[in-house]
N, C-alpha and C positions, 0 to 999 in steps of 0.2 A: 750729675744728672738731675734735672728738675723733677720735683715730686709730682706725681699725677694729681696730688691734692690741689694743684693750681686750678684744676677744673672745679673742684669743690669750692674753692675760694671765689671763683668767678660766678658761681651759682647765686651767691648773695642770700642764701637761705638760712638765716639765723646761725651762722657759723663763727660768730665773734670769738667763741671759746677755742676755736681750732687754730693752731699755729701753722699757717700755710707756707712759711718761708724757712722753716727749720730743715736741716739736712735729714734724709731718710735714715732710719735705723739700719744697722748692718745685720742685725738678727731679727727675725720675726717675733712679734710679741707672743707671750706665752699662751694667751687665750685662743690664738688662732688655730693651733694644733693641726696645721695642715689644711685648714679650711680656706686659707688666703689664696685661693686661685689655683691649687695643684690639680692637674687633670688626671683622670683615671685612664687606663688603656681603652675601656669601652668608649669614653668620651672622645678619644682621639679619632675614632672612626665614624662619628656621627655629628650632625649639625644640630645645634640648639638655638632656636630663634624665638625671641620674645619681643614683639614689635607692635607698637600702637602709634598711629600717625600723630606726630606732635606730642607724644606722651611718654611712652616707655623707653627703656634702653634695650637695644638689640645686641646680643652677643652671639656671633656666628663662629663656631669652632670648626675649622677645617683640619686637614691632616697635619699641616705644618704651621699654620698661622691662625690668629684669632682676630676677628673684626668686632670692635665695640662702637656702636652708634649711640651718641648721647644727644637727646632732643634739645631743641632750641630753648625750651623752658628753663633749662639749667644755666643759660647764659643771658638771661634778660638784662638789658642795660649794658651788655658787653659787646665788643666787636668780635664776632666768631672767628675771623681771620687771625686776630691777635691771640685769642684763646688757643687756637690750633697751633700757633707758632710757639707758644709758651710751654708746650709739653713735648719733650724730646725723647721720651722712652717709647717711641713708636716708629715704625718704618715709614708709614705714610699717615698724613692727616688731611682729610678731604672735607671741605665745607659744602654741604648739600644745599639744594635749592630752597628747602624749607627751613634752613638755618641750623639744622642739626650738623654734628660733626662725626665723621666716621674715622676711627683710628684703626690702622692695620698694624699688627705687631706679631712677633713670634710667640710661641708658647711660653718661652722663658721670660720675655718681656711682660706678658700678661700676668704671669705669676709674680713678678717683681712689682707690677702695678698694684695687684691685689694686696701685697704686703704693705705697700705704701698707704693704701686706703685704710687698711687695718691699723697702721701706725697713727693715721690721722684720727681715727676713732679713739684710740688709746690716749692720744694727746688731749682730745676734747674732754674725756672723763677725768684725766689728771688735772687739767686746768680748772674744771668745775669744782673739784674737791679740794684743791690746794691753793688756788689763787686768792682766796679770801673774799671773792666777789659774791659768793653764794654761801654765806655763813651757816645757813640752816641745813645745808647738805653735808652729811658726814661721810658717806661712802657710796660707791656705785659698783654693783655686781653686773657682769655681762655674760651672755651666753657665748659659746664658742664662735658662732657665726653672726653675732651682734643683731639677732632678731628679738632679743629681750634684754631689758635693762631693769634692774631693781635698785631704786634710789632710796637710800636710808637717810631719813631726815629727823630733825627736831620738829615735830609736827606743829606745835604752837608757833614756833618761830617761822616755819615755812609758810603757814597760812596767814601770817601777818607781814609777809614780805613779797617781793617780786621775783623770788628765786625760781619760780616756775618757768621763766624764760629758758632756763638751762635745760629743762626737759624737752623743749622744742629742738634744741641743738642735738640732743641724743637721738630724737626721732628722725631728724634729717640725715645725720651721718650714718645711722643704722640703715636707713632706707637706701642711701647711696651705695653702701656696701652690698646690699642685696641685689640692687640693679646691676652694678658693675660685675657682679659674680654670675649674672645670667638668670636670676630669678624672674619668674613671670610677673610683669608689671601689673597684671590684672588680679593677681591672687596673693602676692607677698604681703606679709604683715610684720611690723615692728611694734612690740608692746613695751610701754614704759610704765612701770608700777611704782607708786610712791608708798614707801613703807615707814611706819612709825618706828624709829630706832629703839624706843623704850619698850613698846608693847609687841612689836613684830607684826602689827596689823597693817595690811595693805588697805589704804583708805582712798586711793584713787588709781584708776587704770586708764591710760590713753593709748589708742591704737593708731598707728600711722600706716598708710598715707591718709586714712579717713580724716584725721584731725586737721591736716593741712588743707584738704579739700573743703572741709567745713569752714575753715577760716577764710578761704577764697570766696566763699559764697556770701559771707557777711558784708 
């Protein structure tokens, strides 16, 4: 089964550190702790919608199925029909008039999809810390639902490098996890904190999606 991370790769949003073509993990990553898409009994009987025209991701939870609508902004430069065809862990994939794509899937498929997105986040953090491409970054701690990242760095080396691009990757994959999990696109936040590994001082904090919005305005 193709990973739902194919959508993440198609978004083109600073995901060079994410391995989009590796096979999905058979076990959920430890940090997810059930947060990777597991529904409660209460959620089974209610609908949760977060929708902003051309902007947010809408997750509509019915009794037996889940519909996830991903806006066209995530596929800029890509053929939405091809993106829809490349993800097969959904029962239906419909390209809407505005270019967004609506995936209809079972509860089990949605849970699997969330596990795959969580795996993509973990792959990104592992690549950043172990690839050698960002030598000033020593470790990354994450919250259970990936709305906070603490990046431990050699501060002097970090401030004299371009390793900060990695923090954008964390902000984007964390944001995608929030949106695919049904968080309100108007109020969710992903916080990336830069911490001096030697002193423990947090010397910089970036909040997403505000950071991406500010970059788009420049």
